[in-house]
Backbone bond lengths (Angstrom), bond angles and torsions (degrees), N, CA, C in turn:
res aa  C-N    CA-C-N  psi(-1)  N-CA   C-N-CA  omega(-1)  CA-C   N-CA-C  phi
1 M - - - 1.455 - - 1.528 111.92 -
2 K 1.343 116.17 -38.80 1.453 119.82 179.75 1.520 110.73 -63.97
3 K 1.341 116.75 -36.86 1.459 121.20 -179.35 1.525 110.64 -61.94
4 R 1.345 117.16 -43.32 1.462 122.08 178.90 1.523 110.92 -63.56
5 A 1.328 117.98 -41.64 1.469 121.91 179.56 1.521 110.20 -64.22
6 R 1.358 117.10 -41.01 1.453 119.97 177.75 1.523 111.53 -63.61
7 K 1.329 116.09 -40.09 1.468 120.28 179.98 1.527 110.60 -64.47
8 K 1.341 117.04 -42.74 1.466 120.28 178.21 1.519 111.19 -63.85
9 A 1.335 117.10 -42.03 1.456 120.38 179.26 1.519 109.94 -64.35
10 S 1.324 116.43 -39.66 1.465 120.37 178.10 1.522 110.94 -63.49
11 A 1.316 117.23 -38.68 1.467 121.04 -179.40 1.525 111.32 -65.81
12 R 1.344 116.90 -28.12 1.469 120.34 -179.13 1.523 112.28 -80.47
13 R 1.332 117.06 -23.02 1.462 120.21 -178.54 1.516 110.49 -71.01
14 S 1.300 116.22 143.04 1.464 122.17 176.15 1.520 109.83 -83.38
15 T 1.309 114.43 161.86 1.454 121.09 175.68 1.523 109.57 -64.47
16 R 1.321 116.96 139.16 1.469 120.21 174.90 1.515 108.06 -76.17
17 V 1.285 116.45 131.41 1.455 121.93 -179.10 1.517 108.67 -116.89
18 P 1.325 117.04 124.84 1.466 118.67 178.60 1.525 110.87 -59.39
19 K 1.334 116.98 135.16 1.461 121.06 -179.75 1.517 111.46 -61.73
20 S 1.324 116.07 -25.66 1.462 119.52 -178.55 1.528 112.18 -64.83
21 L 1.333 117.76 -19.89 1.457 120.18 179.31 1.518 112.41 -76.74
22 G 1.306 116.93 -15.98 1.457 120.18 175.08 1.529 114.35 72.54
23 H 1.295 118.31 20.68 1.462 121.82 178.66 1.515 108.94 -120.21
24 N 1.318 115.23 153.17 1.454 116.65 173.01 1.528 107.79 -86.01
25 K 1.321 117.71 161.31 1.458 120.99 -173.45 1.518 112.71 -65.76
26 E 1.309 119.22 -23.29 1.455 120.73 -179.76 1.533 112.43 -69.87
27 S 1.317 117.70 -18.92 1.454 120.17 -178.07 1.525 112.38 -82.16
28 F 1.326 117.81 -3.34 1.452 121.12 -179.64 1.518 110.61 -105.59
29 A 1.335 115.52 160.86 1.455 121.68 -179.60 1.523 110.24 -61.96
30 T 1.308 115.70 150.23 1.453 120.21 176.08 1.519 108.88 -88.45
31 L 1.303 115.65 162.26 1.448 121.48 179.57 1.513 109.44 -108.60
32 D 1.341 116.05 151.53 1.459 118.87 176.06 1.525 108.68 -79.78
33 A 1.323 116.90 -177.05 1.462 121.49 -175.32 1.519 112.42 -61.32
34 D 1.336 118.50 -25.88 1.455 121.47 -179.74 1.526 111.72 -92.80
35 G 1.324 118.18 7.37 1.445 121.59 179.17 1.513 114.09 80.58
36 K 1.325 116.98 14.67 1.462 120.88 -179.60 1.522 109.91 -95.22
37 L 1.316 115.57 146.29 1.457 121.76 178.12 1.528 109.59 -65.20
38 T 1.321 117.04 136.45 1.466 121.57 176.16 1.519 108.67 -118.28
39 F 1.329 115.69 148.10 1.458 120.59 177.36 1.520 107.64 -84.18
40 N 1.337 117.19 130.63 1.451 121.08 -178.23 1.514 111.66 -98.14
41 H 1.341 118.75 -60.71 1.461 120.85 179.12 1.522 110.15 -166.78
42 A 1.300 115.10 167.39 1.466 121.15 173.70 1.521 107.56 -106.42
43 M 1.327 115.48 134.31 1.471 120.52 177.41 1.520 107.95 -96.37
44 V 1.327 115.98 127.89 1.453 121.68 179.22 1.525 107.22 -116.33
45 Y 1.330 116.48 115.62 1.458 120.17 179.10 1.526 108.84 -83.36
46 V 1.324 115.43 130.87 1.462 121.97 -175.44 1.525 110.36 -130.59
47 K 1.312 115.77 159.56 1.469 120.98 177.46 1.526 111.36 -82.75
48 D 1.332 116.55 -23.49 1.469 120.74 -176.88 1.522 108.05 -147.72
49 V 1.338 117.44 104.77 1.467 121.84 -177.38 1.527 110.80 -61.20
50 E 1.326 117.83 -39.76 1.473 120.65 179.77 1.529 110.49 -60.15
51 R 1.324 117.04 -42.86 1.466 121.52 177.87 1.534 110.09 -65.23
52 G 1.327 117.02 -40.07 1.464 121.11 176.32 1.514 111.86 -62.56
53 L 1.331 116.16 -40.15 1.465 120.06 176.67 1.530 111.24 -62.90
54 A 1.316 116.50 -40.55 1.472 119.87 178.68 1.524 110.49 -60.05
55 F 1.329 117.47 -34.10 1.458 120.80 179.24 1.530 111.46 -78.62
56 Y 1.332 117.46 -59.43 1.464 120.83 -173.38 1.528 113.04 -70.02
57 R 1.303 117.49 -40.25 1.468 120.79 -179.06 1.516 110.80 -82.04
58 D 1.332 116.56 -55.02 1.463 119.97 -170.79 1.524 113.68 -78.90
59 L 1.330 118.01 -35.53 1.469 119.66 179.95 1.526 113.12 -90.94
60 L 1.347 116.62 -46.80 1.463 119.13 -176.86 1.524 113.47 -88.70
61 G 1.318 118.59 -15.26 1.458 121.14 175.43 1.519 116.14 91.06
62 F 1.341 118.59 12.78 1.461 120.47 176.88 1.527 109.39 -64.56
63 K 1.334 116.12 151.33 1.462 121.58 179.43 1.531 109.34 -102.70
64 L 1.326 116.20 126.67 1.461 121.53 177.52 1.528 108.37 -68.97
65 I 1.331 116.38 124.12 1.467 120.12 179.86 1.524 112.82 -115.86
66 E 1.337 116.45 -15.50 1.462 119.86 179.72 1.520 108.13 -163.03
67 D 1.317 116.17 143.32 1.459 118.73 172.44 1.517 109.76 -150.11
68 F 1.305 114.23 159.64 1.457 120.68 179.21 1.518 106.90 -134.82
69 R 1.319 115.68 133.93 1.462 121.09 -178.41 1.520 109.58 -118.78
70 Y 1.311 114.30 146.04 1.451 121.21 173.92 1.515 106.51 -125.73
71 E 1.311 116.34 123.89 1.469 121.99 -175.37 1.530 110.83 51.12
72 N 1.334 114.48 44.21 1.469 124.92 176.92 1.533 113.92 64.84
73 K 1.330 117.11 16.68 1.462 121.38 177.83 1.528 107.84 -116.38
74 P 1.350 118.17 131.45 1.475 118.63 179.69 1.530 111.08 -66.19
75 V 1.338 115.38 130.66 1.460 120.50 178.19 1.535 111.06 -121.29
76 Y 1.331 116.11 -7.52 1.465 121.91 178.45 1.518 107.84 -156.25
77 A 1.321 116.05 139.36 1.463 120.41 175.07 1.520 108.64 -148.13
78 R 1.308 116.57 137.93 1.466 121.93 176.32 1.503 107.04 -113.63
79 L 1.337 115.58 133.89 1.464 121.53 -175.68 1.525 110.69 -130.87
80 R 1.323 116.23 147.34 1.470 122.76 177.90 1.518 108.70 -107.80
81 A 1.316 115.08 138.15 1.459 120.83 177.29 1.520 109.75 -60.71
82 P 1.335 117.59 142.85 1.460 120.23 -176.24 1.524 113.95 -65.14
83 G 1.334 118.24 -22.12 1.450 119.48 -176.01 1.510 114.50 -116.58
84 G 1.324 119.05 24.48 1.456 119.72 -179.19 1.507 112.28 -176.18
85 D 1.330 114.96 -163.19 1.458 121.41 -177.62 1.521 113.04 -98.57
86 G 1.329 118.01 -6.24 1.454 120.84 -177.98 1.514 111.71 -63.39
87 T 1.340 115.58 140.79 1.458 119.60 178.74 1.524 110.33 -129.94
88 I 1.320 113.61 154.65 1.454 121.54 171.05 1.517 106.96 -128.33
89 A 1.323 115.07 156.27 1.452 120.27 175.85 1.524 107.62 -123.65
90 L 1.304 116.17 134.67 1.462 121.99 174.61 1.518 106.80 -100.88
91 H 1.319 116.35 127.38 1.452 121.01 -176.45 1.523 108.80 -126.18
92 Q 1.314 115.98 130.03 1.460 121.39 179.18 1.518 110.25 -62.48
93 A 1.321 116.64 125.04 1.467 121.62 175.55 1.519 108.30 -87.19
94 G 1.301 116.10 151.79 1.459 120.88 177.48 1.521 111.12 -64.77
95 P 1.327 117.50 160.73 1.464 121.13 -175.16 1.528 114.17 -60.01
96 E 1.313 118.53 -31.09 1.470 121.07 -178.48 1.525 112.60 -101.55
97 V 1.318 117.61 5.83 1.461 121.85 -175.64 1.525 110.23 -92.25
98 S 1.329 116.12 132.46 1.467 121.28 176.18 1.529 109.20 -77.73
99 V 1.310 116.96 140.49 1.460 120.65 176.35 1.529 111.27 -106.19
100 L 1.323 116.97 8.32 1.461 120.56 178.14 1.521 109.46 -60.94
101 S 1.313 116.07 142.06 1.462 119.78 -177.07 1.522 110.78 -138.39
102 D 1.310 116.65 59.19 1.458 120.27 176.39 1.523 109.43 -55.38
103 G 1.308 115.57 135.51 1.449 119.86 178.05 1.510 114.29 91.47
104 V 1.325 118.35 0.53 1.460 121.61 178.14 1.522 108.27 -125.76
105 R 1.322 115.99 132.70 1.462 120.95 176.25 1.526 107.48 -136.59
106 L 1.319 117.28 135.48 1.457 122.30 176.54 1.528 108.66 -89.21
107 Y 1.323 117.23 136.45 1.465 122.56 -179.62 1.527 109.60 -116.01
108 F 1.324 114.14 128.67 1.461 120.56 176.85 1.527 107.84 -128.38
109 E 1.308 116.09 128.38 1.463 120.32 -177.87 1.524 110.66 -98.66
110 V 1.327 114.63 137.15 1.458 120.57 178.60 1.534 108.59 -145.22
111 R 1.324 115.68 126.54 1.468 121.10 -176.36 1.525 110.96 -59.62
112 E 1.303 118.10 -49.17 1.473 122.57 -177.27 1.523 109.36 -90.96
113 L 1.322 116.62 61.07 1.453 123.32 -173.63 1.524 112.70 -56.57
114 D 1.319 117.60 -48.23 1.469 120.18 -177.42 1.529 111.39 -62.46
115 D 1.320 116.74 -44.85 1.469 120.46 178.54 1.524 110.95 -63.24
116 F 1.330 116.15 -41.57 1.459 120.99 -179.84 1.527 110.07 -60.78
117 C 1.327 116.27 -44.94 1.468 120.58 -179.52 1.528 111.23 -67.17
118 R 1.328 117.35 -40.48 1.472 120.15 176.55 1.531 110.90 -60.09
119 N 1.323 115.90 -40.11 1.461 120.92 178.59 1.535 110.92 -62.88
120 L 1.343 116.90 -42.15 1.462 120.00 177.02 1.526 110.69 -62.35
121 Q 1.329 116.91 -43.20 1.462 120.62 179.63 1.529 111.00 -63.60
122 Q 1.330 117.36 -39.65 1.467 120.67 178.84 1.522 111.18 -63.79
123 K 1.325 117.08 -26.05 1.464 121.53 177.19 1.521 111.22 -87.65
124 G 1.348 116.41 5.67 1.452 121.18 175.45 1.516 115.50 89.15
125 F 1.338 117.54 12.45 1.461 119.31 -178.59 1.518 110.56 -91.17
126 H 1.344 116.69 136.79 1.464 123.06 -179.00 1.526 110.88 -85.54
127 I 1.326 116.38 129.39 1.461 122.64 175.66 1.522 106.92 -107.29
128 T 1.331 116.80 124.30 1.464 120.26 -175.06 1.524 112.80 -73.41
129 Q 1.327 117.41 -29.87 1.461 121.71 173.51 1.513 108.15 -139.92
130 L 1.303 116.78 117.19 1.462 121.17 177.16 1.523 109.65 -65.79
131 P 1.334 117.75 160.11 1.468 120.11 -177.32 1.526 112.16 -54.96
132 R 1.330 114.10 133.33 1.456 119.54 174.37 1.518 108.90 -152.62
133 M 1.317 115.47 157.75 1.458 121.31 179.86 1.525 109.04 -75.80
134 M 1.318 115.73 132.05 1.452 121.69 -179.64 1.534 108.63 -98.53
135 P 1.338 117.63 162.41 1.475 120.31 -177.84 1.523 113.82 -57.66
136 W 1.321 118.18 -26.52 1.464 121.11 -178.92 1.532 112.44 -86.44
137 G 1.345 116.88 5.11 1.459 120.30 171.96 1.516 115.63 91.42
138 W 1.319 118.74 9.39 1.460 121.81 177.11 1.519 108.57 -108.83
139 R 1.329 116.74 147.75 1.470 121.16 173.48 1.521 108.14 -89.44
140 H 1.332 116.40 130.19 1.465 122.28 -178.26 1.520 111.01 -129.27
141 A 1.330 114.58 145.70 1.469 123.27 166.72 1.525 105.25 -127.61
142 Y 1.329 116.27 148.27 1.464 120.17 -179.39 1.518 110.28 -125.03
143 L 1.318 115.36 145.14 1.456 122.27 177.62 1.514 108.44 -156.34
144 N 1.306 116.21 174.65 1.467 122.04 176.95 1.514 108.51 -124.05
145 D 1.332 115.97 143.17 1.455 118.73 174.31 1.531 108.30 -75.36
146 P 1.324 119.00 175.88 1.478 120.52 -176.37 1.531 115.25 -58.40
147 D 1.340 117.89 -21.19 1.463 120.77 178.22 1.520 112.12 -98.28
148 G 1.315 117.49 7.40 1.456 121.58 176.75 1.512 115.92 88.22
149 H 1.341 118.82 6.31 1.458 121.51 177.01 1.522 108.74 -68.96
150 E 1.329 116.57 130.31 1.460 120.47 -179.10 1.522 111.23 -72.52
151 I 1.320 114.49 139.67 1.458 121.59 179.60 1.518 108.37 -132.81
152 S 1.320 115.69 137.58 1.456 121.51 171.35 1.518 107.61 -114.42
153 L 1.305 115.33 124.62 1.455 121.46 169.51 1.524 104.32 -100.37
154 Y 1.316 117.70 131.53 1.462 118.29 -175.36 1.519 111.56 -149.57
155 W 1.341 113.73 166.85 1.458 121.69 170.59 1.517 106.89 -137.35
156 A 1.335 116.98 120.09 1.458 122.26 -179.57 1.520 111.11 -89.67
157 G 1.327 115.99 -35.80 1.467 119.68 178.68 1.513 113.66 55.96
158 E 1.321 115.22 -140.23 1.463 120.71 -174.93 1.534 112.91 -72.13
159 N 1.316 118.00 -12.60 1.467 121.12 179.63 1.529 113.25 -88.37
160 R 1.314 116.78 5.87 1.462 121.86 -172.67 1.531 113.88 -49.19
161 M 1.280 119.00 -51.59 1.467 120.71 -174.18 1.527 112.86 -123.50
162 K 1.303 118.02 21.10 1.456 120.22 -179.49 1.520 109.92 -74.08
163 K 1.328 115.84 119.50 1.460 120.64 -178.85 1.524 110.93 -65.37
164 T 1.325 117.71 -33.84 1.466 119.22 -178.05 1.521 110.40 -64.11
165 V 1.317 117.62 -36.64 1.459 121.30 178.04 1.522 109.67 -67.03
166 M 1.322 117.28 -43.29 1.457 121.16 -179.58 1.533 110.65 -66.94
167 K 1.329 117.42 -38.89 1.467 120.11 178.08 1.528 110.50 -63.87
168 A 1.331 116.60 -40.06 1.471 120.38 177.73 1.521 110.27 -63.88
169 A 1.307 117.60 -38.98 1.468 121.16 179.56 1.536 109.93 -66.81
170 Q 1.329 117.07 -41.96 1.467 120.32 178.21 1.524 110.74 -63.22
171 K 1.322 116.85 -41.06 1.463 121.02 179.32 1.531 110.13 -64.18
172 A 1.325 117.11 -42.39 1.470 121.09 179.03 1.523 110.76 -64.52
173 A 1.330 117.63 -35.58 1.465 121.46 -179.39 1.530 111.30 -68.38
174 R 1.321 116.22 -32.47 1.472 120.67 179.22 1.526 112.41 -75.27
175 A 1.306 116.60 -26.10 1.480 120.89 -175.31 1.509 112.76 -72.33
């Protein structure tokens, strides 16, 4: 019983942060009960949170779980993926701040990828690459959110962790 109580107390403790880093402990990631780093959410800076909500909530099906308004205008919103625990946060960018994010792409997995993409197209949304099989054995579609953030909708299926598929993809990349 004492061991369980110690484990629970340990899970409640925050990570120790060296004072030399100049941050308070709340600004760092929390740890799970085993002391391992956990992923909390991705922050997406947008020019218009309401427009971002129309895309992520209304088109992709994310559920709004938290929002913050300033002068009755949304400036922050946190959303949960419809099929899991993953969350994203939309944060209002300043008027002179660029929201371009070269080198970052958000990935969302959906079993019925083709149907999902057809549904987006029927709602008038442009998909930059319709679903197709990639060399590594996953089906991918690509699009951009209203602020130009790259998004991949994909289905990995049974090829998710097959080393032979990954080796074939690496070989194709070298050729």
